N, C-alpha and C positions, 0 to 999 in steps of 0.2 A: 439541183439535178441537171438543169439545162446549161449550167456553166461547167459541167464535168469534162474531164480530159477524154473520157471514152464512155460510150453507152452501148450496152449489149442486151439482147433479149434472148432468154432461154426458155425452152418448153419442156414440160415433163414427159410428154409422149411424142412419138414420131410425127414429124411434119407431113411426111408422105401419107400416112394413114388419115390424118385429119384434112389434108388437102384433097384426098379422094372423097372424103365425106362431104367436104364443102362443094366439090364439083357435082356430086350427086344431088345435093340440096339445090344448087343453081339450076340444074337440068329440071328437077322436079318443080321448082318455082316457075320456070319458063313454061313448061308444059301445062301447069295449072292455069295459066292465064293466056295461053296461046289461042284457045277458042273459048269464049264466054257468051252467055246468053242472059240478058240482051247484049248485043255487041257494044264495045266501049271504044272511045277514041284512043288512038295510039298513045297520046300523051298520058291519059289517065291510066291506061293499061301499064305503061312504063313505070308510073309512080307505084302502082300496086306491086309489080314485080320487084321494084327496088326496096319497098318497105318489107316485104316478106324475106328477101335475101338479107337485108340488114338484121332482121330478127334471127335468122339462121346463123348469120355471122357472129352475132353476140353470143349465141349458145355455143358455137364451136370454140370461140376464144375462151369462154369460161371453162370448157372441158379440157382445153389444151393446158390450162394452169400456167400461163406465161409468167416469167419473173424478169423484171427489168433490173439490170445490174449497171452501176456506173462507178467510176473511179475519179476521185478528186485528189489532186496533189497540192500540198500546202507546205509552207516553211514552218518549222517548229524550232524554237530556241530551247535546247536542252537545259535542264535545271541544275543548279548547284546545291548540294547538301552540305551543310556546315554542322559538324558533330563536336559537341562540347563535352569533355570528360567531367562528370559530376560526382566522381568518387571522393571519398574522404581525404585522400592524399593530396587533392588539389586545394585543400584549405590550409596547408601547412606553410610555414615560413622557414626558408633556408637561406643559404648565402646569396642566392639570386634575388631574394626579396620575398615579400608576402604574395603567395600565389593567388589569393583572393583578389588582391589589388591588380595583379597582372591580368587576370581574366577580365576584371571590370574594365581595365584600360583597353584590352583587345576588343571587347564588345562595342566600346565607344570610339574605336580607332577609325581614321579616315579610310583605311584599306577595307575593313568590313563594310562600312557604310557604302563605299563605292561599288563593292560587289553586289550588295543588296539592291543598289540603284540600277546597275547596268544589266543584271541577269535575274531571271526568275530564280529565287532561292528559297530553300526551306531549312529551318534550324531545328536540331535535335539535341537532346541531352542523353547521356548513357552512363550507366555504371554496371549493374547486373543485367540491364535490359535497355532497349532503345525506346525513347518516348519523345513526342513533339515538345519543343522547348517553350515553356511558358515564360512570362516576363521575368520571373524570379528563378535564378539558377541556384538550386540548393546543392551544396557540396557535402553530402553526407552519405554517399553510397558506400556500402561495406565491401563491395567487390568491383573489379574492373574487368568486364567481359568485352574487350575491344573486338575480338574476332566475331563474337555473336552479334554485336552491333552492326558490323559490316554485312554479315549475312542477312540480318533483318532489313537492312537498307536495300539490298538487292531485291528482296521480296516486295518491299514497299513500292519500288518503281518498276516492277515487272509489267504493270499495265499503266496506261495513262501517258503523260508526257515523259520523254526519256530523261535519264540521268546523264549529265555531261561531265561532272567532276565532283570530287569529294574533298572537303577541307576538314582534316582531323586535328583537333586541338587537344593535346593530352601531354602527360609526362612519360608516355610510352610504356608504362608498366601494365601488364595484363596478368591477372592471377586467377582467372576463372574462365572456363569454357574453351572454345577453339582457339588455336594459335593464330593470332592476327596476321603473321607473316605468311602462314600457309593459306589463309583465306585470301590474301592479297593476290595470289596467283590466279584466283578464280574471278577476280574483279575485272571488268572490261572497260573501266573508266579510270583516268588518272586520279591518284589520291595525293593531295598536297598536305603534308604534315607540318604542324607547328608545335615545337617543343616548349614546355613550361617547366621550370625548375633548374636545379644545379646538377650537372652530370657527375660531380664528385660526391662520394658518400658523405652524408651529414654526420655530425657527432651524435652517436646513438648507442644504446645498450639494448640488446635483443636476447631474450631467452628462447633460443631456437628450438629446443626439444626438452621434454621431460619424460624420462623412461622409467617405468616401474612395472613389475609383474601384475597380472590381473588378479591373482589370488595369493594371499599370504596367510600366515598362521600365528595365532596368539603365542607370545613369548619366543617367537622365532625371528631372528634378525633378517631383514631383507634390504636391498639397496634401492635408493631413488637417485637417479642420475640426471642432473640438469646440464644441458649444453648451452653455454653462454658465449655470445660474441659481442664485440664492440668495435667502434670506429672513433678515432680522434681523441682518445683519452690516455694515450701512451701506456704506461704501466701503473696507472692510478689504482690504488687499493680501495676496495669497497667491501660490502658485506652481502652475502647471499643468505636469505632467511627461509626457513622451512616452517610451514604451518600445517596443522592437522585439524580439519573442521573449524578453521579460524583461530586455533590456539597455537601460539608459537612453540615449536618443538626444539629447534636447533638453529644455529647460525655458523657461518664459516667466512673467514677473511679470504679474499681472493684478489689477485692482481689481474686487472682487465687486459685483454689483448688490444692491439692498436689498429690492425689492418683487417678486421673482420674474421680473424681466426676463431675457431670454436674451442673453448676449454671445457672439460667435463668436471663438474663438482658433484661429489658423491656424498649423500647423507645415508647413514646406516640407521634404520628404523626398527624398533622392537615394539610391536603393538601389544597392548595389555588387555584388550577386549575385542570381542568379535563384532562384526557389522561392516557396513560400507563406509569407508573413510575417504574424504576429499583432502588430498595433499596438495599444497600450493607452495611453489618456490618463487620468491620475488627478489629483485635487486632495487634498492632505492634509486630514484631519479637523481641525476647529477646536474650541475650547472651547465647550461648551454645545450642540454639534450633535446633532440628534435621532438620526441614524444615519449611519454612514460607508459603508453598503452601496451607496449610489447615487452615490458620489464617483468612480466610474471606469467607463469603457466600453471595449470592444474591438472591433476589426474585423480582417478578414483580406483581404490583397491578394495576388494572384498576380503575381509579378515575372517578366516575360519578357525574353529576351535583347536584343531590338532593336525599333525602331519599325516598325509595320505599315503597309503601303500598301493603300488601298482605292480601287477605281475605281467611279465612278457613271456609268452609261450611260443616255442618254435620247434621244428624237427631237429635242428642243430644250429650252432652259431653261423650266421651268414652276414652279408653286407647290409641287408635291410635291417636286421636286428641290431647290428653294430651302430649304425647311424641313428636309429630310433632311440637306443639307450643314451647316446651322446646328447641328443636333443632333450630328452626328458630329464636327464640328470643335471642339466644346467639350472633347473629349479631346485634349490636346496630344500624346499619344503615337500618334495616328493621322494618317497623311499621306493626306488625301482628295483625289483628283483627279477630273476630269470628262472625258467624251468624248461628243460628240453626232453624230447623223446629219445633219450640215449640208451645205450646198452646197460650202463651202470644203473644201480638202484637210484642214485642221486646224480642227476646231470643238471648243472646250473646251480643257483642258490638254494632252491627248494624243490620238492617233489611236485610233479604234475597233479593239480587238484582233480579228484574223481567224483566228488560229491558236492551237494549244495553247501554243507557245513564247511568244507575245505575252501570252496570259492568265497564264502562269506568272510574269510580272513583278509580279503583284499577289497579295496574300494573301487578298483577298475582292473580290467584284464585286457591285454592285447594278445591276440592269436595271429601269428605271422606265418603264413604258408603251411598250415598244418591241419587243414580241414579233413583230409583223409585219415590222418592219425587220430584225430578226435572222434571221428565216426567209428573207427575200428575199436576204440576203447570205451564207447558209449559216453564219452565226455560231453558230446553235444547235448545230451539230455540234461546233464547237470548244469551246463551253461544256460540252457533255456530256463531251468528252475531259478538260476541266479538272476537272470534278467527279470523274471516275474516277481522276484523278491526285492527288486529295486536296485540291482547292480548295473554297472556300466561296462560294456564290452566292445572291443574293436576287432574286426576280422580283416586281415590283409591277405588278399588272394595273390599268389605268386606264380600261377600257371599250373595249378593242379590239373592233372589229366582228366579227372572225373570228380565232380562235386559230390558225388554220392547222393543223388536226389532222394532224400528221406523226408518223412513227415516233420521231423524235428527241424531240419535246416529250412524247410518251407516256412516254418514259423519264425525263423530268425533272420534269414537273408532279406534285404530290402528290395530284391528284384524277383522277377517271375522267370522261371525256367521249368522245363519238363525234362524227364529222363532222356538223355541222349542229345538234348538240344544245346547243352553247354559245350562250346568249342573255344579252346584257347587260341586266340589270334595273335600272331606276331605282327607288330605294327609300330612304326615310329610316329608318335603323336604327342602334342602338348594339350592337355585338357583345358576346357574353357569353363568359366564361371557361368552358372545358370542364374536366372532372375533371383531365385531364393539364395543362391550363393553370394550374391552381391551384398546381402544384408545380414547373413547369418554370422554370428560371432566366430565360428570356426574359420571360415574362409574370408572373413573381413580382416583377419590377421591382427595387426597391432597398430597403435597410434603412430609408430615410426614408419609405417608403410601406408602412405595416404591413398595410393591407387592400386588396390589388390589385383585388378584385372591386368594391369601392366606388369605387375610383379610376377604373376603366373605365366604370362606370355613370354617372359625372358628366361624361363627355366628350361633345362635340357629335356629332350623328349623321353617319354616312357617307352618301354620296349614291347609291351603286349597287354592284352586285356581279355576278359571273358565275354564272349558274345552271348548276351542274354536278351530276353524278349521284352523287357519293360520293367517298371517299378512295381513293387508290391503295394497293397493297400496301406496307407499310412506312412509310406516312405517318402523322403524328400531328397532329391538329387541336388548337390551343391556344386559338383564338377561333372561335366559330361564330355563325351568324345566330340571332337570338333566337327566331324563329318557324320556321325551317327548319334543324333541327339537322344535317341531312346536308350543308349547305352550309358549307364551311370558309371562314373569313375570314382567319385566319392559321394556316398549317400548315407543318410541317417534314418533311423526308425525308432520310435518309442514302442516298447513292448511291455504293456502294463505300466508299472512305475519305473521300469528299467529303460536304459538307453543303449542302442546298438549303432555302431559306426562301421561302415564297410568301405574298404579301399580296393578297387578293382584295377590293379595295374602293377606290372613288374618294373623294376628299375627306379623306384621312388628314391632310393638311396643316392642316385646321381644328383638329385636336387640339392644334396648337401656336399657330395664329394667333388663334383665338377667345379662349382663356384669356389670352393675352398682351394682346390688344386691350382686355380688360375688367379688366386688372390682376390676372389670376388666376395660377395656377401651371401652368407647362408641364412640370413634372417627370415626369409620367406619359409624355408623348410622348418626352421626351429619354431617360428610362430604358429605354423600349421599344426605341428605335433603338440606343442604346449596348449594351443587352443582346443585341440581334440580332447586332451586330457582334462582340461577345465570343464568342458561340456559333459564328458562322461562322469566326472566326479559329482556333477549336479544331479545325477540320476536319483529318482525317488523323491525329488522335490518339485516335480512338474505339476502345473495346474491345468485345468481344462481350457482356460483362457489366459494367454500371456501377451502382454504388449511391451515392446522394448525399442530402444534406439540402437543404431549400428555402432555408436560410440557413447561412452559415458560423459565425455567432456569434449566440447567443440570450441574452436576459435571463432571469434566474431566474424560473421560473413560466410561461415562454412555451411554447406548444405547438410540438413538433418534428414536422415531416412528413418521413418517409423514403420515398424512391422508388427503384426499381430498373428498369433497362432490360436486357432479355435478347434476344439475337439468335443465329440459327443460323449455320452455316458459309457460307450464301449471303447473310448479312447481312439476313435477314428476321426480323421479330418472332417470338419463340418463346413460344407460349401453353402453358398447362397445367403449367408447372413449379412446384415448391415452393421458395420463397425463404425460408430460415431465417437468422436473424441472432442474433448475440451482441453486446450493447452493453455496454461496460465502461468504467469511469473509469480512465484511465491514471495518474492522480495518487493513486489510493487505495492505501494500504499494508495494507488489510485485505481479507478475503474476505466482507465484508458483503453480504447479499442486495441491499440498496438500491443497491449499486455495480455490479450486473450485471443485465442484462435479457436474456431470450430471447424473441424475437418471430418470428412467421411473417407475411410480407407477403401481402396479398390482391391478386389480379389484378383490375385495373380495366378494362383493355382489352388488345388484343393486345400482348403483350410488355412491358406496363407494370404494375408491382406497387408498392403503397404500404401504409403504415401510419402511425399517429399516436401520439405520446407526449404526453399532456396536459401533463405537466410532468416535469422531471428535475432532479437535483441539480447543484450547481455543480462545474465541473471540465472538463478536457479528456477528451472521450469518443471512443472508437474503435468503429466498426461493423465487425464481421467477418461477411461474408455468404457463404453457400453456396447454389448453385443446383443442384437435382436434378430429374431427369425419369425417372419409372418406376424410382425407387430407384437411379439411376445419377448420380454426381456429374458435372455439366457444367462448372462454373467456380466460382472464388472471387473475391471482390472485397472491398475495404475502403474506408472513408471516415472522416474525422475531423470533429468539430465541437466548438465551445467553448460552455459555459454559464457566463456571468460572474456575479459576485455581484450586479450591478445588478439589482434586482428590480422587477417591475411592481407588486408589493404595496407597496413602499416609495416609489413615485413620488409618491403623493399620500396623506398620512396624516392630514390634519386632519379633524375631524368635519364631515361634509356634512349639515348640518341641513336644507337645502332639499330634498334627495332624500328624507330620512326624512319630512319634513312632507308632501311631495307624495304619497308612498305611502299615508300614513295618511288624508289628506284624500280621495283618490280612492276609497278603500275604505270610508269611513265610520268610520274609527278615530280615533286621536288620537296626538299626539307628546309625548314626555316626555323630559326630561333624566334622567340616571341618578340624580341626587340627588332627583328628584321621583317616584321609583318608587312611593311610598306612595299617590299620587293615582290610580294606574292601576286599583286594585281597584274603586274606586267607578264607574269608567267602563265596566267590563265588565258588561253586562246580557244574559245569554244565557238565553232561555226554553226550556223543554223543547219538543221537537217531537213531533207525533203521527206515528208511522210505521205504515204499513199493510204488514203482512206477508202476502203472498198465498201460499197453500200449495195443493198438490193431491196427490192420491194415487189411483193406479189401483186399481180394485176388481175388475176382471175376472180378474186372476190371483191373487186372494186365495185361500189354501188352504181357507178356510171354505166357499167355494162348492163346491169339490171334495168336501169332507167331507160337506156336505149332500146332494150328488148321490149319493155312495156310500151314505150311511145310508138315503136314500129308496129306492134301488134294492135294498139288502139287506133293508130292512123289508118292501117289497112282496114280495120273493122268499120270505121266511120265512112271511108270512101266506098266500101262495098255496100253498106246500107243505103247511101245516097245514090248508088248506081243500081239499086234494086237487085243486087246479087244476093244469093242465099248465103 
């Protein structure tokens, strides 16, 4: 403290007030000893006055609560963080050599040793997360989250010694988390990047996609389409193989593309029995291929016993119905019929159902913009009976002036409204996924759309919605208004054994028309409509406790989202339960810890529980779940999912020099090839920083003040006694 650059004393209370108090104490002390009996010598009287004043002074100082503040300025050498990419792609061998050997040589290089000698440095490894580097650098990460690693690094050095520079050693491929180039704009230190690998694509065959419908039917043909790409094999011929639950079904000779183009190979499959079937397409590894891990993909299809009938009801043909029919009829296993409230006796393919028996002829019903017409003809009552009998119905509201608040619709609609409260609002908006929508199979869309939230955000805006006051009991919102979260745009509700889906928005047809008109992709709209049909067709099969994953098949390293739905005996969402799960690999022959996980799901909203697994090993996995409430077991449920060898990490393994150059240029660093690592040392110029350390210490509770007060008081008492003073 005494070597500080500056020292200051601050007081909690006003110095004027306490100065006045000290002045009064001094006057009182003087007057107390001005006349004494017996008289005392001036010297002794002066000592008594001084001792009493010192005692008063100690009390005043303690009451003032003084704080001593001082500042020290010191030189600090900023630290260097060295980040080593430990993902699986760093273990490969390509035309640049064996990456393991390159990394080993870099760690033992003179350049790295000189940096560690001349600067305070910390070393980290990263794949899906950042961790301090141990002596052994394991290259087995299933993901590369470079952006997340840089953000975690900023947090690590938010306190303590400052960060002066970052050395990032990687192949530049990032396949998980935040974009590292975007994160680089937020870094305030230079990043020097070192690239490992060959920037030219290696010889490799990749099964980029495997597309199949979620539901198929016995003795009904359906296609499985495999998208295959290749580099470096010219027009080499090979064989694509199709397996069903491990049994070979078909094979096709194909000519491989040479420059990474994707060719589609279609297998026509006719299932002969119902159940869930795992279909797998693979291409044998060829000589010189970088890795065979990405030569196969799998998908799962639920095989149902017969073709399903869907009825679409409307006031008359319109754009919403036209595009809905187009989407549903892309599934050859759906028999989609229409019925309209027309003047003729028969408008559309069939007559409008008016009774439970007539509704029961269909497996699911879509009612598009005809709430008023259904109410006027008492069809809403028959529809409610149909739902209670296990049917599936979708209501699409298109701007009806009045919902016709009836007891029947109150029991059907998934939202709350009162008579006169429903107002149709014209508004341009794009709905957003809710927490439940992120994991529900309807809005999770399909395997070909890996980021549903991004897919919805790119859609054209809707043109209006019904202003309602909230969700009904048991309803779940999957899409909501971006500015009015209480307004559901797509919601679902289970009514007895039946299922109801509600779409609150006009202009949904634009989601198919606009992209198609501009040569875009209508897969989001089609997947949403087909997903809704699959969900409605499962009505009557619901259990009180259901656990499931957002996808049936995952790529190695891909995040797994697990969700559970729990309902009570009245079929209402049950909150406050504890959902514990055991997840184990059914193909494992060992009791290894890595083959078993115990997780507790977190409740997101009423009756909905979720958790996430950032990555999990390859194999067939089984989820065994138990629901408990107040230590009483309620129900058990299970689910299966598959993690295939195809890895996100191995999808693109060439050296991405552009990304590494961009990161270094944005931050003021520089890019180097691994062989030029010796040039790195001369580029690092980190000057010491002056750091101001501000310190403070309270003095009012210092024991020295108490000791002074006691000594002054005792000294005065002793002198008074010796002087025969009372």
